[in-house]
C-alpha positions in Angstrom: 57.4 103.9 57.9 57.5 100.2 58.6 61.3 100.4 59.0 60.9 103.2 61.5 58.4 101.3 63.6 60.8 98.3 63.6 63.7 100.5 64.8 61.5 102.0 67.6 60.3 98.5 68.6 63.9 97.2 68.8 65.1 100.1 71.0 62.1 99.8 73.3 62.6 96.0 73.5 66.3 96.4 74.5 65.5 98.9 77.2 62.5 97.0 78.7 64.6 93.8 78.6 67.2 95.4 80.9 64.5 96.7 83.2 63.1 93.1 83.6 66.6 91.8 84.1 67.0 94.0 87.1 64.6 91.7 89.0 67.1 88.8 88.8 70.1 90.9 89.9 70.2 91.5 93.6 72.6 93.1 96.0 74.1 91.2 98.9 72.8 93.5 101.6 71.7 91.5 104.7 74.5 89.9 106.8 73.5 87.4 109.5 76.0 85.6 111.7 74.9 82.2 113.2 77.0 81.0 116.2 76.9 77.3 116.8 78.9 75.2 119.4 82.0 74.7 117.2 81.2 76.9 114.2 80.3 80.4 113.0 78.4 80.8 109.8 78.1 84.3 108.2 75.6 84.7 105.4 75.3 87.8 103.2 72.4 87.8 100.8 69.6 89.9 99.4 67.2 88.7 102.1 68.0 86.9 105.3 64.6 85.1 105.3 65.4 83.3 102.0 68.9 82.1 102.8 70.0 80.5 106.1 72.6 77.8 107.0 70.2 74.9 106.5 69.3 75.8 102.9 69.9 72.9 100.4 72.0 75.2 98.2 74.6 75.9 100.9 74.6 72.2 102.0 75.3 71.1 98.4 78.2 73.6 98.1 79.7 72.5 101.4 79.4 68.8 100.4 81.1 69.5 97.1 84.0 71.3 98.8 84.3 68.5 101.4 84.9 65.9 98.6 87.7 67.9 97.2 89.3 68.6 100.6 89.4 64.9 101.4 91.7 64.4 98.4 94.0 67.3 99.4 96.6 67.6 102.1 97.5 70.9 103.8 99.6 71.9 106.7 97.9 72.8 110.0 98.0 76.6 110.5 99.6 78.1 113.6 97.5 79.4 116.4 97.6 83.0 115.1 96.9 81.9 111.5 93.9 80.9 109.5 93.6 79.2 106.1 90.8 80.7 103.9 89.5 78.2 101.3 87.7 80.3 98.7 85.3 79.3 95.9 84.1 82.1 93.6 81.5 81.7 90.9 79.3 84.4 89.2 76.5 81.8 88.6 74.1 80.9 91.3 74.4 77.1 90.7 77.8 75.5 90.1 79.8 72.3 90.7 83.2 72.0 92.2 85.1 69.8 89.9 88.6 69.5 91.5 91.1 71.3 93.7 91.8 73.9 90.9 88.4 75.4 91.6 89.5 76.2 95.2 91.8 79.0 96.2 93.8 78.7 99.5 95.1 81.7 101.4 97.0 81.9 104.7 96.1 84.9 106.8 96.8 86.2 110.3 93.9 86.1 112.8 92.6 89.4 114.1 91.4 89.2 117.7 89.9 92.7 117.4 87.1 91.7 115.1 84.3 91.7 117.8 80.8 93.1 117.8 79.8 94.8 121.1 76.1 95.5 121.5 74.4 98.2 123.6 73.6 95.7 126.3 77.3 94.6 126.7 77.0 91.4 124.7 80.1 90.6 122.8 79.9 88.5 119.6 82.9 87.3 117.5 83.0 88.2 113.8 85.6 85.5 113.1 86.9 82.4 114.8 88.7 79.1 114.1 91.7 78.1 112.1 89.8 77.6 108.8 87.3 79.7 106.8 85.3 78.3 103.9 84.4 81.3 101.7 81.7 80.6 99.1 80.8 83.5 96.7 78.1 83.4 94.1 76.3 86.2 92.2 73.7 86.7 95.0 75.2 85.0 98.0 78.3 85.1 100.2 78.9 82.4 102.8 81.7 82.3 105.4 82.1 79.2 107.6 84.6 79.4 110.4 85.7 76.2 112.0 88.7 74.8 114.0 88.5 71.5 112.3 87.4 70.8 108.7 85.7 67.6 109.8 83.1 69.9 111.5 81.7 70.7 108.1 79.8 67.3 108.1 77.3 68.9 110.5 75.6 70.6 107.6 73.9 67.3 106.7 72.7 66.8 110.3 69.0 67.2 111.0 69.7 68.7 114.4 71.9 71.4 112.8 69.1 72.2 110.2 66.5 72.4 113.0 68.7 74.8 115.0 69.4 77.0 112.0 65.8 77.2 111.1 64.8 78.2 114.6 67.4 80.9 114.5 66.0 82.4 111.3 62.5 82.2 112.6 63.5 84.0 115.8 65.2 86.7 113.8 62.1 87.1 111.6 60.0 87.5 114.8 62.4 90.1 116.1 62.5 92.4 113.1 59.8 91.2 110.7 60.1 90.6 106.9 58.8 93.9 105.6 61.0 96.1 103.4 63.8 97.9 105.2 65.7 100.8 103.8 68.9 99.7 105.5 70.3 96.1 105.2 69.8 93.8 108.2 72.9 93.2 110.4 72.4 90.7 113.1 73.9 87.9 115.2 72.0 84.7 116.2 73.4 82.7 119.1 72.4 79.0 118.8 74.6 77.5 121.5 71.6 77.1 123.9 68.3 75.5 123.5 66.5 78.7 122.5 68.1 81.1 120.0 69.1 84.5 121.1 68.9 87.3 118.5 71.1 90.5 118.6 70.4 93.1 115.9 73.0 95.6 115.1 72.2 99.3 114.5 73.1 100.0 110.9 75.8 102.6 110.4 75.5 103.3 106.7 77.1 106.3 105.0 75.3 107.7 102.1 77.1 107.4 98.8 74.9 110.0 97.0 77.1 112.3 95.0 77.4 115.0 92.4 78.8 113.9 88.9 80.6 116.3 86.6 81.5 114.5 83.4 82.9 115.4 80.0 83.9 113.4 77.0 84.1 113.0 73.2 82.4 110.7 70.8 81.8 109.7 67.2 79.2 107.9 65.2 76.9 107.6 62.3 73.8 109.8 61.8 71.8 110.5 58.6 74.3 108.4 56.7 77.1 110.7 57.7 80.0 110.5 60.1 79.7 112.8 63.1 81.9 113.7 66.1 80.9 115.4 69.3 82.0 116.9 72.6 79.7 116.5 75.5 79.4 117.7 79.1 77.1 116.3 81.8 76.0 117.3 85.3 74.3 114.6 87.3 73.2 113.5 90.8 73.9 109.9 91.8 71.8 108.2 94.4 72.8 105.0 96.3 70.9 102.1 97.7 72.4 99.5 100.1 75.9 100.8 99.6 75.9 101.1 95.8 75.2 103.9 93.3 72.1 102.7 91.5 70.6 105.8 89.7 72.1 108.9 88.1 69.8 111.7 86.9 71.6 114.3 84.7 71.4 117.2 82.3 73.8 117.3 79.4 75.1 119.6 76.7 76.3 118.0 73.5 78.1 119.8 70.6 77.9 117.8 67.4 79.9 118.3 64.2 79.2 116.6 60.9 81.5 116.3 57.9 78.8 116.2 55.3 79.1 119.8 54.1 82.3 121.1 55.6 84.2 123.8 53.8 86.9 126.2 54.6 84.2 128.8 55.6 82.0 126.6 57.9 84.4 123.9 59.1 83.5 124.4 62.8 79.8 125.0 62.6 78.4 122.9 65.5 74.9 121.9 66.4 74.1 121.9 70.1 71.8 119.4 71.9 70.6 119.8 75.5 69.3 116.6 77.1 68.0 115.1 80.3 68.8 111.5 81.2 68.5 108.6 83.6 71.1 105.9 84.1 70.5 102.8 86.2 72.9 100.2 87.5 71.3 96.8 87.1 74.1 95.0 88.8 73.7 93.2 92.1 77.4 93.3 92.9 79.7 96.3 93.5 82.5 94.3 91.8 80.7 94.3 88.4 78.5 97.3 87.5 75.9 97.1 84.7 74.8 100.5 83.6 72.1 101.3 81.1 70.6 104.7 80.4 67.8 106.6 78.6 67.9 110.2 77.6 65.9 112.7 75.6 67.6 115.7 73.8 66.5 118.8 71.9 68.4 120.8 69.3 69.0 124.0 71.2 71.4 125.7 68.8 71.2 125.0 65.0 74.2 126.3 62.9 73.7 124.4 59.6 71.2 122.4 57.6 72.3 119.0 58.8 69.4 118.9 61.3 66.0 120.5 60.8 64.5 122.9 63.3 62.7 121.4 66.3 64.8 118.2 66.2 64.5 115.8 69.1 66.7 112.9 70.0 66.0 109.7 72.0 69.1 107.7 73.1 69.5 104.3 74.8 73.0 103.9 76.4 74.9 100.8 77.3 78.0 101.4 79.4 80.7 99.0 78.1 83.4 99.9 80.7 84.3 102.8 83.0 84.8 105.2 80.1 83.2 103.9 76.9 79.5 103.8 76.2 77.4 102.7 73.1 74.4 104.8 72.2 71.8 103.7 69.7 69.6 106.7 68.9 66.5 108.0 67.1 66.2 111.6 65.7 63.0 113.2 64.6 61.4 116.6 63.9 58.4 118.0 65.8 56.3 115.1 66.9 57.8 111.9 65.5 58.2 113.3 61.9 61.1 112.4 59.6 62.5 109.7 62.0 66.0 108.4 61.3 68.4 106.3 63.3 71.9 107.0 64.6 74.5 105.3 66.7 77.4 106.9 68.6 80.4 105.6 70.7 81.2 107.9 73.6 84.3 108.2 75.7 84.0 109.9 79.1 87.0 111.4 80.9 
C-alpha cells in the first residue's frame, strides 16, 4: 500500500508541477509601437505595462549588441533595402558574446506596411535602413533606425523619460485590467506630449474540432500491451494559440499474457474523458500535458477485473508521440497497479 501511495504522489507531483510552471510561461500578445524622432521601437510582450523601451533589460541588450557592432563592418544598404540584425535566445536573460551570436539578413523595404486609424492618422509599421530584432522567451523587440549610432539614445535620460510618459499615457487610455484580446497600439512621442492611437483588434478564433487516431504500446500489470485509440476533441484558443483541448476517447487494448489461437484478438475497450493544456508561451515551441480518466466499457478477458478505472497523465514529446504514465484500479481505489504507455498519433 505504501508503494501505491508513492506512485500516486509522484503522478500528482508531476502534474501539479506543470500547472505551476504555466505561470512562468507567457505568450507575447500585446504589441506597442513607440515612434521617436529618428527611431521606431516595436515591443511585443505579455503585458505592455511591464515592458517599455526604457526598461533596463532592453537597454542592456542594446548595449551588448552595440559593442559587437562596433567591432564589425557591414556595407550600407541601398535605399530600398534594410539590414535586419537578429539575436534570438529562449532564455530571458542572456549575454551577447561575439558576432556569431548575431544573424544579419538583407531584405527589401515594404512601403505598404502602414497603419491607418479611423480618424485618418497614418502610422508606419517599419522604417529606416536597419532593424535590431531581439527575441527572448517572453519578449520581442524591433528597433528601426536609419543609422546604428542612434542606438546610443537608449542610455539617455531624456529618451527614458519620453518612453515612460508614453507608456503612462497608454495606460490611462486603456487601463491595466485584463483584456480578452491583446493590446495593439501606437504611441507617438515626437512632440512634447505623447499621442496614443489604439488599434481595433481583428482576431480570428482558432477554436477547432480535433479527430485523432493512433496506436500505442506499453507495460501494464507486468505484461506488454498494445492498443488502438480514437479521440474526438474541441480545442480552444487564447491570444492566437490553441491552449486547451477537451476530448472523449475510445481505446482498444490487447495484452499478450494469455493469447491463444482461440482468443488472439480479444480486446478490452476503455472509454475516457481528457483535458490537454499547452503550457508554452510561444507558438514556435508547444508544451502539451494532459490528464484523462477512463473506464473499462467492454471486458473480453480476465486481464482486467470488472469496474476497472484508469487515470493517465500525458506528456506530448513531439507532434505525434506522447508518453503516458498511468494508474489502474478497481471500484474505488482498490487493487491499484501502475502502467506506462507510448502512444503514436496519426
